[in-house]
C-alpha positions as CSV (number, residue, x, y, z in Angstrom):
1,M,0.0,0.0,0.0
2,K,1.1,3.5,-0.7
3,I,0.8,6.0,2.1
4,A,1.2,9.8,1.8
5,I,2.7,11.7,4.8
6,S,2.5,15.5,5.0
7,S,6.1,16.6,5.3
8,Q,8.2,19.8,6.0
9,G,11.2,18.3,4.2
10,T,12.2,16.0,1.4
11,D,13.3,12.8,3.2
12,L,12.2,10.3,5.9
13,N,14.0,12.3,8.6
14,A,11.9,15.4,7.9
15,T,9.2,16.5,10.4
16,V,5.6,15.6,9.7
17,D,3.8,18.8,8.6
18,P,0.9,19.4,10.9
19,R,-1.1,20.9,7.9
20,F,-2.6,18.8,5.2
21,G,-3.7,21.2,2.5
22,R,-0.9,23.6,2.9
23,A,1.9,21.1,3.7
24,R,5.2,21.9,2.0
25,C,5.3,18.5,0.4
26,F,4.3,14.9,0.8
27,L,6.4,11.8,0.9
28,V,4.6,8.8,-0.7
29,Y,5.9,5.6,0.9
30,D,5.2,2.2,-0.6
31,T,4.9,-0.3,2.3
32,E,5.6,-3.2,-0.1
33,T,8.7,-2.0,-1.8
34,N,10.0,0.6,0.7
35,E,10.3,3.1,-2.1
36,V,9.7,6.8,-1.4
37,A,8.5,9.4,-3.8
38,L,8.4,13.2,-3.2
39,V,5.3,15.1,-4.2
40,D,5.7,18.9,-4.2
41,N,2.6,20.7,-2.9
42,A,3.6,24.3,-3.7
43,S,0.7,24.9,-6.1
44,S,-1.9,23.9,-3.5
45,A,0.0,25.3,-0.5
46,N,0.0,28.7,-2.1
47,A,-3.6,28.6,-3.4
48,M,-5.9,31.5,-2.3
49,Q,-8.6,29.0,-1.4
50,G,-9.4,25.3,-1.7
51,A,-5.9,24.1,-0.8
52,G,-7.2,21.0,1.0
53,V,-9.4,19.7,-1.8
54,Q,-6.7,20.5,-4.4
55,T,-4.1,18.6,-2.3
56,A,-6.6,15.7,-1.9
57,Q,-6.9,15.4,-5.6
58,V,-3.2,15.4,-6.2
59,I,-2.7,12.7,-3.5
60,A,-5.6,10.6,-4.8
61,A,-4.0,10.6,-8.3
62,K,-0.8,9.0,-6.7
63,G,-2.8,5.9,-5.9
64,V,-2.4,6.1,-2.1
65,G,-4.5,4.2,0.3
66,A,-3.9,6.3,3.4
67,V,-2.8,9.8,4.4
68,L,-0.9,10.6,7.6
69,S,-0.9,14.2,8.8
70,G,-1.2,16.4,11.8
71,H,-4.6,17.8,10.9
72,V,-7.1,17.5,8.1
73,G,-10.0,19.9,7.5
74,P,-13.6,18.8,6.6
75,K,-13.5,19.5,2.8
76,A,-10.2,17.7,2.4
77,F,-11.3,14.8,4.6
78,T,-14.5,14.4,2.6
79,A,-12.5,14.4,-0.7
80,L,-10.0,11.9,0.6
81,R,-12.7,9.5,1.9
82,A,-14.6,9.9,-1.4
83,A,-11.5,8.6,-3.1
84,G,-11.3,5.6,-0.8
85,I,-8.3,7.0,1.2
86,D,-8.1,6.4,4.9
87,V,-7.1,9.5,7.0
88,Y,-4.9,9.4,10.1
89,V,-4.6,12.6,12.0
90,G,-2.6,13.7,15.1
91,V,0.5,12.3,13.5
92,A,3.7,14.0,14.7
93,G,7.5,13.4,14.9
94,T,9.5,12.5,11.8
95,V,8.1,11.0,8.6
96,R,10.1,7.8,9.5
97,D,8.3,7.7,12.9
98,A,5.0,8.0,11.2
99,V,5.7,5.2,8.7
100,E,6.9,2.9,11.5
101,A,3.8,3.7,13.6
102,F,1.5,3.0,10.6
103,R,3.3,-0.3,9.8
104,A,3.1,-1.4,13.5
105,G,-0.7,-0.7,13.5
106,Q,-0.3,2.0,16.2
107,L,-2.4,4.6,14.3
108,T,-6.2,4.7,14.1
109,A,-8.0,6.0,11.1
110,A,-10.1,9.1,11.8
111,A,-13.9,9.1,11.6
112,T,-14.1,12.8,10.9
113,A,-12.0,15.8,10.2
114,D,-10.2,17.1,13.3
115,V,-10.2,20.9,12.5
116,Q,-12.9,23.2,11.2
117,G,-12.9,24.6,7.6
118,H,-12.0,28.1,6.8
């Protein structure tokens, strides 16, 4: 399965970005091959509005099955779930920590967004 982690940097040692829609970038980690791909999120991060939904569309196009982030708003959450993507919020630490926690089954998928929309 591919998982997308909101990140403040470009490698597994980077800090998880607490924001989903305006995250600097995403690291897409393949749990079967251990391959990592970088997804630049500059166009959505700098959008005047709709950053969460735009980011959700970009992430969905990468074929991910789960998103790990600090926070996800209601519109982005709805878009991700409509695409069949599980959402995990409250994730902190490094991207590597997040991947390890996911693989160990230590994270619980969110039932709703954890922040209000703008």
